[in-house]
C-alpha positions, 0 to 999 in steps of 0.5 A: 541106746536102742529101745522100742520106740523113738522117744520116752518121756521120763518126767518133768522138773522145774528149770526156771532157776537153771534156765535163768543162770544159763541165759547169763552165760556169755558168748565168749564162754559158749565159744570156748569149747570147740571139740564137738563142732570141729570133730562132728560136722553135724554139730557145726551150728551148736556150742557146748559147755562141758560139765562131765565130759571126755573127748574119748567118750570113756565109760567110767570116771568122767572128767568133772569140768569147772562149769559143773560146780556152777550148776551143780545144785540144778544138775544134781536135782535133775539127776535125782529125778532121772535116777528115781525114774530109771530105778522104778522097774523091777529089772533095774532094781535087780541090776542095782542090787547086783551091780550097784547104782547107775551113774552119769558118764557125760553131762553137757549144756548144748546150745543150738543157734537161731535159725539153724539145725542139727542134720540127721545122724546116728550116735555110733560110739560104743558108750553112746550105743549102751547109755540112756541118752536124756535131754532136758530143755532149758531154753526153747520155744515152739519152733524147735522140733526134735526128730527121731526115726519117723517121729517128731516132737517139741520138747517143752522146757523142764520135760525129761526125755530119753531118745533112741539115739540109735535111730537117725535123729535131728533137730531144727530151730526155726526161731530167732533165739538159741535153744539150750538143752541139758544132755545126760548119758546114764549107764547102769552096770550089768544092763544089756540091750539089743542094738539095732543090728541085733547084737546084744550090748552090755553096759 
Protein backbone atom coordinates (compact mmCIF):
# COMPACT_ATOMS: atom_id res chain seq x y z
CA UNK A 1 0.00 0.00 0.00
CA UNK A 2 1.19 3.45 -0.87
CA UNK A 3 1.49 5.94 1.99
CA UNK A 4 3.46 9.06 2.83
CA UNK A 5 6.95 7.68 3.40
CA UNK A 6 8.76 4.37 3.07
CA UNK A 7 8.59 2.77 6.52
CA UNK A 8 6.11 3.03 9.37
CA UNK A 9 6.91 1.42 12.72
CA UNK A 10 3.75 0.04 14.30
CA UNK A 11 5.12 -1.31 17.56
CA UNK A 12 7.18 -3.98 19.30
CA UNK A 13 6.46 -7.50 20.51
CA UNK A 14 8.30 -10.30 22.26
CA UNK A 15 9.16 -12.95 19.65
CA UNK A 16 11.63 -15.06 21.63
CA UNK A 17 9.35 -18.12 21.84
CA UNK A 18 8.28 -17.72 18.21
CA UNK A 19 11.90 -17.39 17.04
CA UNK A 20 12.95 -20.48 18.99
CA UNK A 21 10.22 -22.53 17.32
CA UNK A 22 11.13 -21.17 13.88
CA UNK A 23 14.79 -22.04 14.46
CA UNK A 24 13.74 -25.69 14.76
CA UNK A 25 12.21 -25.81 11.28
CA UNK A 26 14.23 -28.27 9.19
CA UNK A 27 15.79 -27.45 5.84
CA UNK A 28 13.52 -30.08 4.30
CA UNK A 29 10.43 -28.15 5.42
CA UNK A 30 11.85 -24.83 4.24
CA UNK A 31 12.64 -26.30 0.83
CA UNK A 32 9.23 -27.93 0.30
CA UNK A 33 7.38 -24.82 -0.95
CA UNK A 34 8.83 -23.47 -4.19
CA UNK A 35 6.06 -21.29 -5.69
CA UNK A 36 7.56 -17.88 -4.86
CA UNK A 37 11.09 -18.82 -5.88
CA UNK A 38 9.95 -20.35 -9.17
CA UNK A 39 7.57 -17.55 -10.16
CA UNK A 40 9.50 -14.53 -8.89
CA UNK A 41 13.18 -14.38 -9.81
CA UNK A 42 13.88 -11.75 -7.13
CA UNK A 43 12.99 -14.32 -4.46
CA UNK A 44 15.39 -17.02 -5.63
CA UNK A 45 17.48 -16.64 -2.44
CA UNK A 46 14.45 -17.04 -0.17
CA UNK A 47 12.48 -19.94 1.24
CA UNK A 48 8.84 -19.65 2.30
CA UNK A 49 6.57 -21.42 4.74
CA UNK A 50 2.93 -20.62 3.97
CA UNK A 51 0.59 -20.03 6.91
CA UNK A 52 -2.28 -18.21 5.16
CA UNK A 53 -1.63 -18.01 1.43
CA UNK A 54 -3.02 -18.54 -2.05
CA UNK A 55 -1.06 -18.50 -5.28
CA UNK A 56 -3.73 -16.34 -6.93
CA UNK A 57 -3.40 -13.64 -4.22
CA UNK A 58 -7.14 -13.67 -3.66
CA UNK A 59 -8.59 -10.82 -1.64
CA UNK A 60 -10.81 -12.91 0.66
CA UNK A 61 -11.03 -16.33 2.31
CA UNK A 62 -7.32 -17.23 2.28
CA UNK A 63 -6.32 -20.87 2.55
CA UNK A 64 -5.13 -21.91 5.99
CA UNK A 65 -2.12 -24.21 5.69
CA UNK A 66 -1.11 -26.88 8.24
CA UNK A 67 1.86 -24.81 9.44
CA UNK A 68 -0.56 -22.17 10.72
CA UNK A 69 -1.70 -24.53 13.48
CA UNK A 70 1.86 -24.99 14.72
CA UNK A 71 2.44 -21.25 15.14
CA UNK A 72 -1.13 -20.10 15.80
CA UNK A 73 -0.65 -18.75 19.37
CA UNK A 74 2.32 -16.60 18.35
CA UNK A 75 0.74 -15.41 15.09
CA UNK A 76 -2.59 -14.53 16.72
CA UNK A 77 -0.81 -12.49 19.40
CA UNK A 78 1.01 -10.45 16.74
CA UNK A 79 -2.17 -10.04 14.72
CA UNK A 80 -3.84 -8.63 17.82
CA UNK A 81 -1.14 -6.00 18.24
CA UNK A 82 -1.38 -5.01 14.58
CA UNK A 83 -5.16 -4.77 14.81
CA UNK A 84 -4.95 -2.53 17.87
CA UNK A 85 -2.51 -0.21 16.17
CA UNK A 86 -4.28 0.04 12.82
CA UNK A 87 -7.68 0.58 14.47
CA UNK A 88 -6.28 3.39 16.60
CA UNK A 89 -7.18 6.19 14.20
CA UNK A 90 -10.62 7.74 13.98
CA UNK A 91 -10.69 7.01 10.24
CA UNK A 92 -10.13 3.29 10.75
CA UNK A 93 -12.64 3.09 13.61
CA UNK A 94 -15.26 4.61 11.31
CA UNK A 95 -14.42 2.10 8.58
CA UNK A 96 -14.71 -0.78 11.04
CA UNK A 97 -18.07 0.55 12.26
CA UNK A 98 -19.36 0.77 8.69
CA UNK A 99 -17.76 -2.26 7.00
CA UNK A 100 -16.69 -4.56 9.82
CA UNK A 101 -13.21 -5.37 11.12
CA UNK A 102 -10.21 -5.80 8.87
CA UNK A 103 -8.63 -9.17 8.21
CA UNK A 104 -5.37 -10.79 7.14
CA UNK A 105 -5.29 -12.18 3.59
CA UNK A 106 -1.73 -13.51 3.62
CA UNK A 107 0.67 -14.66 6.35
CA UNK A 108 4.09 -16.09 5.50
CA UNK A 109 7.35 -17.03 7.13
CA UNK A 110 10.13 -16.00 4.75
CA UNK A 111 13.74 -17.05 5.17
CA UNK A 112 16.48 -15.12 3.36
CA UNK A 113 19.58 -17.26 2.99
CA UNK A 114 23.01 -16.20 4.33
CA UNK A 115 25.11 -13.81 2.22
CA UNK A 116 22.27 -13.18 -0.21
CA UNK A 117 19.78 -10.55 -1.27
CA UNK A 118 16.32 -9.77 -2.58
CA UNK A 119 16.91 -7.32 -5.46
CA UNK A 120 14.91 -4.13 -5.80
CA UNK A 121 11.35 -4.71 -7.01
CA UNK A 122 7.76 -3.43 -6.77
CA UNK A 123 4.71 -5.39 -5.56
CA UNK A 124 2.21 -5.22 -8.41
CA UNK A 125 -0.76 -7.51 -7.73
CA UNK A 126 -3.95 -5.55 -6.95
CA UNK A 127 -4.26 -7.19 -3.54
CA UNK A 128 -0.68 -6.23 -2.69
CA UNK A 129 -1.26 -2.66 -3.84
CA UNK A 130 -4.24 -2.22 -1.51
CA UNK A 131 -3.07 -4.12 1.58
CA UNK A 132 -0.98 -3.07 4.54
CA UNK A 133 2.23 -5.11 4.10
CA UNK A 134 3.74 -5.72 7.51
CA UNK A 135 7.08 -7.29 8.49
CA UNK A 136 8.00 -8.72 11.88
CA UNK A 137 11.63 -9.92 12.11
CA UNK A 138 11.98 -13.14 14.08
CA UNK A 139 15.59 -14.11 13.38
CA UNK A 140 17.89 -11.33 12.21
CA UNK A 141 21.13 -9.44 12.89
CA UNK A 142 22.71 -6.04 12.28
CA UNK A 143 23.95 -7.04 8.83
CA UNK A 144 20.43 -7.39 7.44
CA UNK A 145 19.30 -4.14 5.80
CA UNK A 146 15.89 -3.41 4.28
CA UNK A 147 15.67 -0.71 1.63
CA UNK A 148 12.48 1.06 0.55
CA UNK A 149 12.47 4.02 -1.80
CA UNK A 150 15.51 6.09 -0.90
CA UNK A 151 15.60 4.88 2.72
CA UNK A 152 17.28 1.94 4.43
CA UNK A 153 16.45 0.39 7.78
CA UNK A 154 17.65 -2.44 10.00
CA UNK A 155 14.60 -4.03 11.58
CA UNK A 156 15.35 -5.56 14.97
CA UNK A 157 13.71 -8.78 16.15
CA UNK A 158 10.18 -8.17 17.42
CA UNK A 159 9.70 -4.79 15.78
CA UNK A 160 6.52 -4.44 13.71
CA UNK A 161 7.04 -2.48 10.50
CA UNK A 162 4.72 -1.55 7.67
CA UNK A 163 6.55 -0.94 4.40
CA UNK A 164 5.44 1.04 1.39
CA UNK A 165 5.53 -1.88 -1.02
CA UNK A 166 4.53 0.38 -3.90
CA UNK A 167 7.99 1.93 -3.71
CA UNK A 168 10.97 -0.07 -4.95
CA UNK A 169 12.21 -2.27 -2.11
CA UNK A 170 15.06 -4.70 -1.49
CA UNK A 171 16.82 -6.64 1.27
CA UNK A 172 20.46 -7.57 1.78
CA UNK A 173 21.75 -10.16 4.22
CA UNK A 174 25.52 -9.87 4.46
CA UNK A 175 25.75 -12.21 7.43
CA UNK A 176 26.48 -15.92 7.70
CA UNK A 177 23.07 -16.75 9.15
CA UNK A 178 19.63 -16.92 7.62
CA UNK A 179 17.14 -14.14 8.32
CA UNK A 180 13.48 -14.98 8.97
CA UNK A 181 10.58 -12.51 8.85
CA UNK A 182 6.89 -13.02 9.50
CA UNK A 183 5.09 -11.16 6.70
CA UNK A 184 1.41 -10.27 7.03
CA UNK A 185 -0.95 -8.56 4.57
CA UNK A 186 -3.89 -6.75 6.18
CA UNK A 187 -7.05 -5.49 4.47
CA UNK A 188 -9.61 -3.06 5.86
CA UNK A 189 -12.79 -3.21 3.78
CA UNK A 190 -13.86 0.25 2.63
CA UNK A 191 -10.42 1.78 2.95
CA UNK A 192 -9.19 3.76 -0.04
CA UNK A 193 -5.66 4.78 -0.92
CA UNK A 194 -4.09 6.94 -3.62
CA UNK A 195 -1.62 4.76 -5.48
CA UNK A 196 1.75 5.92 -6.79
CA UNK A 197 0.22 6.70 -10.19
CA UNK A 198 -2.53 8.84 -8.63
CA UNK A 199 -5.25 6.21 -9.07
CA UNK A 200 -7.58 5.67 -6.11
CA UNK A 201 -7.70 2.04 -4.98
CA UNK A 202 -10.44 0.58 -2.81
CA UNK A 203 -9.95 -2.37 -0.48
